[in-house]
C-alpha positions in Angstrom: 0.0 0.0 0.0 2.7 2.4 1.0 4.7 1.7 -2.2 1.6 2.2 -4.3 0.9 5.6 -2.7 4.4 6.8 -3.4 4.1 6.5 -7.2 1.2 8.9 -7.6 2.9 11.4 -5.2 6.1 11.3 -7.3 4.0 11.6 -10.4 2.3 14.7 -9.0 5.6 16.2 -8.0 7.0 15.6 -11.5 3.9 17.2 -13.0 4.3 20.3 -10.8 8.0 20.6 -11.8 7.0 20.3 -15.4 4.3 22.9 -15.0 6.7 25.4 -13.3 9.5 24.8 -15.8 7.0 25.2 -18.7 5.8 28.5 -17.2 9.4 29.8 -16.9 10.1 28.7 -20.5 7.0 30.5 -21.6 8.5 33.8 -20.4 12.0 33.3 -21.8 11.8 31.1 -24.8 8.6 32.4 -26.5 8.9 36.1 -25.8 10.3 36.9 -29.3 8.0 34.8 -31.4 5.1 35.7 -29.1 5.4 39.4 -30.0 5.4 38.8 -33.8 1.6 39.1 -34.1 2.0 42.8 -33.3 3.4 43.6 -36.7 3.6 40.5 -39.0 0.2 40.7 -40.8 0.4 44.5 -40.8 3.7 44.3 -42.6 2.5 41.6 -45.0 -0.3 43.9 -46.2 1.8 47.1 -46.1 0.9 49.5 -48.9 4.4 49.4 -50.3 3.9 45.7 -51.3 0.9 46.7 -53.5 -1.1 43.7 -52.3 -4.7 44.6 -51.6 -6.5 43.3 -48.6 -8.9 41.1 -50.7 -10.3 37.8 -49.5 -8.0 35.8 -51.7 -4.9 37.7 -50.6 -5.8 37.5 -46.9 -6.5 33.8 -47.1 -3.2 33.3 -49.0 -1.2 35.2 -46.4 -2.8 33.3 -43.5 -2.1 30.0 -45.3 1.6 31.0 -45.7 1.7 31.9 -42.0 0.1 28.7 -40.9 2.4 26.5 -42.9 5.5 28.6 -41.9 4.7 27.9 -38.3 4.0 24.2 -39.0 7.1 23.5 -41.2 9.7 25.8 -39.6 8.8 25.9 -35.9 7.0 22.6 -35.4 8.7 20.3 -37.9 12.2 21.8 -38.1 12.9 23.1 -34.6 10.5 21.2 -32.3 11.0 17.8 -34.0 14.6 17.8 -35.3 16.8 20.7 -34.2 15.9 20.2 -30.5 17.4 16.7 -30.9 20.8 18.2 -31.8 21.7 18.9 -28.2 25.4 19.3 -27.2 25.1 17.5 -23.8 21.8 19.3 -23.1 22.8 22.7 -24.6 21.7 24.3 -27.8 22.5 27.4 -29.8 24.6 28.2 -32.9 28.0 27.7 -31.2 26.9 24.5 -29.4 25.6 23.1 -32.7 28.8 24.1 -34.5 30.9 22.4 -31.8 28.7 19.3 -32.2 29.0 19.3 -36.0 32.8 19.6 -36.0 33.7 17.3 -33.1 33.5 14.0 -35.1 36.6 12.6 -36.7 35.1 12.8 -40.2 34.2 16.4 -39.8 37.7 17.1 -38.6 39.2 15.6 -41.7 37.1 17.4 -44.2 35.5 20.8 -44.1 35.9 21.6 -40.5 37.3 25.2 -41.0 34.4 26.0 -43.3 31.9 24.7 -40.8 33.4 26.6 -38.0 33.4 29.8 -40.1 29.8 29.2 -41.0 28.9 28.7 -37.4 30.7 31.8 -36.4 28.8 33.8 -39.0 25.5 32.4 -37.7 26.5 33.4 -34.2 27.6 36.9 -35.3 24.2 37.4 -36.9 22.5 36.9 -33.5 24.1 40.1 -32.3 22.3 42.0 -35.0 19.1 40.3 -33.9 19.8 41.3 -30.3 19.9 44.9 -31.4 16.8 44.8 -33.7 14.4 42.7 -31.5 14.2 45.2 -28.6 13.9 48.1 -31.0 11.1 46.7 -33.1 9.3 45.1 -30.2 9.2 48.1 -28.0 8.5 50.6 -30.8 5.7 48.5 -32.3 4.1 48.2 -28.8 4.3 51.9 -28.1 2.8 52.6 -31.5 -0.4 51.2 -30.1 -0.8 54.5 -28.3 -1.5 56.1 -31.7 -4.4 53.7 -32.1 -5.8 55.0 -28.8 -5.5 58.6 -30.0 -3.4 60.3 -32.7 -2.3 62.8 -30.1 0.4 60.4 -29.0 2.1 60.3 -32.4 4.8 62.9 -31.5 5.6 61.0 -28.3 6.0 57.4 -29.7 9.8 57.6 -30.3 10.6 59.4 -27.0 8.6 56.9 -25.0 10.2 54.0 -26.9 13.7 55.4 -26.1 12.7 55.8 -22.4 11.6 52.2 -22.2 14.8 50.9 -23.9 16.9 53.0 -21.5 15.1 51.5 -18.6 15.5 47.9 -19.9 19.3 48.3 -20.3 19.8 50.2 -17.1 18.3 47.5 -15.0 20.4 44.7 -16.6 23.1 45.0 -13.9 20.5 43.9 -11.3 19.9 40.7 -13.2 16.7 39.0 -14.1 16.5 36.5 -11.2 13.8 38.5 -9.4 11.8 40.1 -12.2 12.3 36.9 -14.2 9.8 35.2 -11.9 7.1 37.5 -13.4 8.0 36.7 -17.0 6.1 33.4 -17.1 2.8 34.7 -15.6 2.8 37.8 -17.7 3.4 35.8 -20.9 0.7 33.4 -19.8 -1.7 36.3 -19.7 -0.4 37.5 -23.0 -0.9 34.3 -24.9 -4.3 33.8 -23.3 -5.3 37.3 -24.3 -4.1 36.7 -27.9 -6.1 33.5 -28.1 -9.3 35.1 -26.7 -9.2 38.2 -28.8 -8.5 36.2 -32.0 -11.2 33.6 -31.2 -13.9 36.2 -31.0 -13.2 37.4 -34.5 -12.7 33.9 -35.9 -16.2 33.0 -34.6 -17.6 36.0 -36.4 -15.8 35.0 -39.6 -15.3 31.2 -39.5 -14.6 31.1 -43.2 -11.1 32.4 -42.4 -10.2 28.9 -41.3 -10.2 27.8 -44.9 -6.7 29.3 -45.0 -5.4 26.0 -43.6 -5.7 24.6 -47.1 -2.3 25.1 -48.7 -3.9 25.8 -52.1 -4.6 29.3 -50.9 -0.9 29.9 -50.5 -0.2 28.5 -54.0 -3.0 30.7 -55.5 -1.5 33.7 -53.7 1.8 33.2 -55.5 0.1 32.5 -58.8 -2.0 35.7 -58.7 0.6 38.1 -57.2 3.8 37.0 -59.0 6.8 39.0 -57.9 4.9 40.9 -55.3 4.3 37.7 -53.4 8.1 37.1 -53.1 8.4 40.5 -51.5 5.5 39.8 -49.1 7.2 36.5 -48.1 9.9 38.6 -46.3 7.1 40.0 -44.0 5.5 36.7 -43.5 8.8 35.4 -42.2 8.4 37.7 -39.2 6.0 35.1 -37.7 8.9 32.7 -37.1 11.7 35.1 -36.0 11.8 33.6 -32.5 12.5 30.1 -33.7 16.2 30.2 -32.9 15.4 31.0 -29.2 13.7 27.6 -28.8 17.1 25.9 -29.5 19.3 28.5 -27.8 17.5 28.2 -24.5 17.2 24.4 -24.5 19.9 24.1 -21.9 18.0 26.2 -19.4 14.7 24.3 -19.6 15.0 21.0 -21.5 13.1 19.9 -24.6 10.0 18.6 -22.8 8.8 22.0 -21.3 9.6 23.8 -24.6 7.7 21.3 -26.7 4.7 20.9 -24.3 4.3 24.7 -24.0 4.4 25.1 -27.8 1.7 22.6 -28.5 -0.5 23.3 -25.5 -0.6 27.1 -25.6 1.8 29.1 -27.8 1.0 27.7 -31.2 -2.8 27.7 -30.7 -2.6 31.3 -29.3 -0.5 32.5 -32.2 -2.7 30.9 -34.8 -5.9 32.3 -33.3 -4.3 35.8 -33.2 -3.2 35.6 -36.8 -6.5 34.1 -38.0 -8.4 36.6 -35.8 -6.6 39.5 -37.5 -7.4 38.0 -40.9 -11.0 37.7 -40.0 -11.1 41.3 -38.9 -9.6 42.4 -42.2 -12.1 40.4 -44.1 -14.9 42.2 -42.3 -13.2 45.6 -42.6 -10.3 45.9 -45.1 -9.2 49.3 -43.7 -8.2 47.4 -40.5 -5.2 46.2 -42.4 -3.4 49.4 -41.3 -3.1 48.0 -37.7 -5.1 44.8 -37.3 -3.4 43.7 -34.1 -4.5 46.5 -31.8 -7.9 46.7 -33.5 -8.7 43.2 -32.3 -9.3 44.7 -28.8 -12.6 46.4 -28.1 -12.4 50.1 -27.4 -12.8 49.8 -23.6 -9.9 47.4 -23.4 -7.5 49.1 -25.8 -5.4 51.0 -23.2 -4.9 47.9 -20.9 -4.1 45.9 -24.1 -1.4 48.4 -25.1 0.1 48.2 -21.6 0.1 44.4 -21.8 1.8 44.6 -25.2 4.5 46.9 -23.8 5.1 44.4 -21.0 5.4 41.5 -23.6 7.8 43.6 -25.7 10.0 44.2 -22.7 10.1 40.5 -21.9 10.9 39.7 -25.5 13.8 42.2 -25.4 15.1 40.8 -22.1 15.3 37.3 -23.6 17.4 38.3 -26.6 19.6 40.6 -24.4 20.3 37.7 -22.1 21.0 35.5 -25.1 23.6 38.0 -26.3 25.3 37.8 -22.9 25.4 34.0 -23.0 26.7 34.0 -26.6 29.5 36.3 -25.6 30.5 34.1 -22.7 30.6 31.1 -25.0 32.7 32.9 -27.5 35.1 34.1 -24.9 35.5 30.6 -23.4 36.0 29.1 -26.9 38.7 31.6 -27.7 36.8 33.6 -30.3 36.6 36.9 -28.3 39.0 38.5 -25.8 38.2 38.2 -22.1 35.5 40.6 -21.1 34.0 41.5 -17.7 31.2 39.0 -16.9 29.2 39.5 -13.7 27.0 36.8 -12.2 23.7 38.2 -11.0 22.4 35.2 -9.2 24.0 32.8 -6.7 21.6 30.0 -7.7 21.2 30.3 -11.5 24.5 29.9 -13.3 22.9 31.2 -16.6 22.1 34.6 -15.0 25.0 36.8 -16.2 25.6 40.4 -17.1 28.2 41.6 -19.6 28.6 45.4 -19.2 30.4 46.1 -22.5 27.8 44.2 -24.5 24.9 45.8 -22.6 26.0 49.3 -23.4 26.7 48.5 -27.1 23.3 47.0 -27.5 21.7 50.0 -25.8 23.4 52.5 -28.1 22.5 50.4 -31.1 18.8 50.0 -30.1 18.3 53.7 -29.5 20.1 54.5 -32.7 17.8 52.2 -34.6 14.7 53.7 -33.1 15.9 57.3 -33.9 17.1 56.3 -37.4 14.1 54.3 -38.6 11.4 56.0 -36.4 8.7 53.3 -37.1 8.5 49.6 -36.6 7.6 49.3 -40.3 11.0 50.8 -41.1 12.7 48.3 -38.8 10.8 45.4 -40.1 12.9 45.6 -43.4 16.1 45.0 -41.4 14.6 42.5 -39.0 14.2 39.3 -41.0 17.7 39.3 -42.6 19.6 38.2 -39.6 17.2 35.5 -38.5 16.7 34.0 -41.9 20.4 33.8 -42.5 20.9 32.1 -39.1 18.2 29.6 -40.0 20.1 28.7 -43.2 23.2 28.1 -41.2 21.3 25.9 -38.7 20.0 23.7 -41.4 23.4 23.2 -43.0 24.9 22.3 -39.6 21.9 20.0 -38.9 22.7 18.0 -42.0 26.3 17.4 -40.8 25.0 16.4 -37.3 22.5 14.0 -38.9 25.2 12.4 -40.9 28.1 12.4 -38.5 26.5 12.1 -35.1 23.1 10.4 -35.7 24.4 8.0 -38.3 21.8 8.9 -40.9 22.3 7.8 -44.5 23.0 10.3 -47.2 19.5 9.9 -48.7 17.6 10.5 -45.4 19.7 13.4 -44.3 19.6 15.0 -47.7 15.9 14.6 -48.1 15.1 16.2 -44.7 17.7 19.0 -44.7 17.3 19.6 -48.4 13.5 20.2 -48.0 14.1 22.5 -45.0 16.9 24.3 -46.9 14.5 25.0 -49.8 12.1 26.7 -47.3 14.9 28.6 -45.5 16.4 29.8 -48.8 13.0 31.0 -50.0 12.6 33.2 -46.9 16.2 34.2 -47.0 16.0 35.3 -50.6 12.9 37.4 -50.0 14.6 39.0 -47.0 17.7 39.8 -49.1 15.5 42.1 -51.2 15.3 44.2 -48.1 19.0 44.9 -47.8 18.9 48.3 -49.5 16.0 49.3 -47.1 17.7 48.5 -43.8 18.6 44.8 -44.2 22.2 45.9 -44.5 22.4 46.7 -40.8 22.5 43.1 -39.4 24.9 42.0 -42.2 27.3 44.8 -41.4 27.1 44.0 -37.7 27.7 40.3 -38.4 30.7 41.1 -40.7 32.3 43.3 -38.0 31.7 40.6 -35.3 33.0 37.8 -37.6 36.1 39.9 -38.4 36.8 40.3 -34.7 36.2 36.7 -33.9 38.4 35.3 -36.6 41.1 37.9 -36.0 41.2 37.1 -32.3 41.3 33.4 -32.9 44.0 33.7 -35.5 46.0 36.2 -33.5 46.0 34.0 -30.4 47.2 31.1 -32.5 50.1 33.2 -33.9 50.9 34.6 -30.4 51.1 31.2 -28.8 53.1 29.9 -31.7 55.5 32.8 -31.5 55.9 32.4 -27.7 56.3 28.6 -28.0 59.1 29.1 -30.5 61.1 31.0 -28.0 60.0 29.0 -25.0 62.3 26.6 -23.2 60.9 23.1 -22.9 60.1 22.3 -19.3 62.3 19.2 -19.3 65.3 21.3 -20.2 64.5 23.9 -17.6 64.1 21.2 -14.9 67.4 19.6 -15.9 69.2 22.9 -15.7 68.0 23.8 -12.2 68.9 20.3 -11.1 72.5 21.0 -12.2 72.4 24.6 -11.0 69.8 24.7 -8.2 68.6 28.2 -7.4 67.8 29.5 -3.9 64.4 28.0 -2.8 62.2 29.9 -0.3 59.2 28.6 1.5 55.8 28.8 -0.1 53.9 28.0 -3.2 54.1 29.8 -6.5 51.4 29.1 -9.2 52.3 30.1 -12.7 49.4 30.5 -15.2 50.5 29.4 -18.7 48.7 27.9 -21.7 51.6 26.0 -23.2 51.6 22.8 -21.1 54.9 21.5 -22.5 56.9 24.7 -22.2 58.3 26.9 -19.4 56.2 29.9 -18.6 58.1 33.1 -19.7 57.0 34.6 -16.4 58.8 31.8 -14.5 62.0 32.6 -16.5 61.7 36.3 -15.8 61.1 35.7 -12.1 64.1 33.4 -11.8 66.3 35.9 -13.7 65.4 38.9 -11.7 65.1 37.4 -8.2 67.5 34.4 -8.5 65.2 32.3 -6.3 62.2 30.1 -6.5 59.5 29.0 -4.1 59.9 25.5 -2.7 56.7 24.4 -4.5 56.0 25.5 -8.1 52.8 24.7 -9.8 52.3 25.2 -13.5 48.6 25.7 -14.2 47.0 25.6 -17.6 43.3 26.3 -18.2 41.6 24.4 -21.1 38.2 25.0 -22.6 36.5 21.8 -23.8 34.1 21.9 -26.8 31.3 20.7 -24.5 29.0 22.9 -22.4 30.1 21.7 -19.0 32.8 19.5 -17.6 31.9 17.2 -14.6 33.6 18.1 -11.4 35.3 14.7 -11.3 37.1 15.6 -14.6 37.9 19.2 -13.7 41.5 18.8 -12.7 44.4 16.6 -13.5 47.9 16.9 -11.9 51.3 15.3 -12.2 54.6 15.7 -10.4 57.5 16.9 -12.6 60.3 16.7 -10.0 62.4 19.4 -8.4 59.4 20.6 -6.5 57.5 21.3 -9.7 54.0 20.1 -10.5 51.7 20.5 -13.5 47.9 21.0 -13.1 45.4 21.2 -16.0 42.0 22.6 -15.3 39.2 21.9 -17.8 36.0 23.9 -18.2 33.1 23.8 -20.6 32.3 26.7 -22.8 29.3 27.7 -20.6 31.4 27.6 -17.4 33.2 30.4 -15.6 36.8 29.5 -14.7 37.1 29.8 -10.9 40.8 28.8 -10.8 41.5 29.6 -7.1 38.4 27.7 -5.9 39.0 24.6 -8.1 42.7 24.4 -7.1 41.6 23.7 -3.5 40.5 20.2 -4.5 44.0 19.4 -6.0 46.4 17.5 -3.9 50.1 18.3 -4.2 52.4 15.7 -2.5 49.3 14.4 -0.7 48.4 17.8 0.7 45.7 20.4 -0.2 46.9 23.7 -1.5 46.8 26.4 1.2 45.3 29.6 -0.4 47.1 31.7 2.2 50.5 30.3 1.2 50.1 30.9 -2.5 51.3 33.5 -4.9 49.8 33.5 -8.4 52.1 34.7 -11.2 50.5 35.6 -14.5 52.1 36.9 -17.7 50.7 40.0 -19.3 51.6 40.0 -23.0 51.9 43.4 -24.8 51.2 42.7 -28.5 53.2 44.7 -31.0 52.0 44.7 -34.6 54.9 44.2 -37.1 55.0 45.4 -40.7 55.8 41.9 -41.8 52.8 40.0 -43.3 53.2 36.8 -41.5 49.9 35.0 -40.8 47.7 38.1 -40.8 47.5 41.4 -42.7 48.7 44.5 -40.9 45.2 45.9 -40.2 44.2 42.6 -38.5 47.4 42.7 -36.4 46.5 46.2 -35.3 42.9 45.1 -34.6 44.2 42.1 -32.6 46.6 44.4 -30.6 43.7 46.8 -29.8 41.5 43.9 -28.7 44.3 42.5 -26.5 44.9 45.8 -24.8 41.3 46.1 -23.9 40.8 42.5 -22.7 39.9 41.7 -19.2 42.9 40.9 -17.0 43.7 37.3 -16.3 43.3 38.0 -12.5 39.7 39.0 -12.9 38.8 36.5 -15.6 40.2 33.5 -13.7 38.8 34.8 -10.4 42.2 34.9 -8.7 42.6 36.7 -5.4 43.9 40.1 -6.3 46.1 40.5 -3.2 48.0 37.3 -4.1 48.7 38.0 -7.8 51.9 39.2 -9.4 51.8 40.2 -13.1 54.9 39.9 -15.3 54.9 41.9 -18.5 56.2 40.4 -21.8 56.3 42.1 -25.2 55.5 39.9 -28.2 55.7 40.9 -31.9 53.3 39.2 -34.3 
């Protein structure tokens, strides 16, 4: 009896956990795609497209929206992409690491795949600038529906909200994040209810589920339908968030929330707007806000603003996480990263990225002034990223899942045709603002590749002039220096060489600590490394020891803390008896074109000078750190 009673209790507890996790996922994962109804249909029927709000056109657009959600979000992301988890983590860099970690991928095409993945990741920075701008601006534009008197104040109010969003980032989202889920639950419920009312009034709108309406739309509108396709793509712009946030919530809450609430609510909102336009074609100017009755318009605008803020917060946090991954994988220099929660390791704040995003968002609002202007730039970044995801998914299906060429090509080929159709339509928008995310991606990609290549050249140059540790130990055995009590820890990447800081210390002080530990920090191409595999150590003789610390690309390297678990000669390392010695390289660009062009050498040097110090990045106790400067020419 007791055993039988436990099972239902455990089942109820699991159901409660799933419900709470699903509610949290609702606030973080679906904020971006959840705000697309604000502007997607309005932009699809924008006067510049010269597509009238006739019954045939409305049903054709709704049919394209329905099948875009089914094929891209449901089939591609929910069914297949979420399976491509890198030890539970998702996102462009995680997928790139998964696709290039097999032996076959390493032998052929790995550099190209890495470059492709970096480009996809770089595009997400442009998305992180555009999403807050278009979401907040489109929400505030609802005030103009209340009364045209608000028209002059739309841009100032949007700027004020964006300033508030970025100014509170330092405080973290741990506390306000608890409200995200309930607010988005109210949001999606409201979308569904308002849409359902109009669908009941015009049930014929449901005929748009028939794909023949989409085919007829292309046949009747010709080239104009290709242009409209770029606006229809706005309904799936939050698709990448499903995959990027997989590590925070798991696949089951993301999938269950989509099928149970998000997809039905989105479809009812879109079909409700279509039904409203069928009843009154003039409503095409702003069908989303006109769904609400007059008495509910002001509260609806406020709720829309709240949803826009949540959508903005999600992509800003995503930019912070992406930066941390890029730094850990060696594609960006060390930057200041603050943890805003003691309990949630994903809650981080990156000041430099925050201020860059803030300036960019405000600049976009001031420059474009309307959400319709921003919509032209919005789809380019996401559609390009989706193409990259499909290509990498093909590699994962072949190399990791063991699919045959025919099966992988059939699936990914079909998905790629859809992605390229949307990508091509968005490329038409490049002259009207679509250039912005491409320029941002090009700049970020140049920085990432320059930093990676520069670090490789720097380490190679230092290794060429570094004394092998075996030679150094043999020398001090023959000519032993004066040894003083204590432990010195030298941080150095080259595990087989002698740290330059060690040679400089011995040269200037003619003495060494009785215990010397050479510590190297390695970043594995996995999200997290188990604690049991964190540290390895070996004795080198002459009082020297080598310790390697391994971290995943989603982990912060707490070197001082993790060294406490290491045993040296059977004893734990005493933090009070340790001096950390780190090298600080000053990079000098040479006029010789060896490995990189001069402009890239200068860019690398500028990035190196502005990088976060090793003391701060590795969380070393500042009062126990000695820095030794070294000039290196590349």
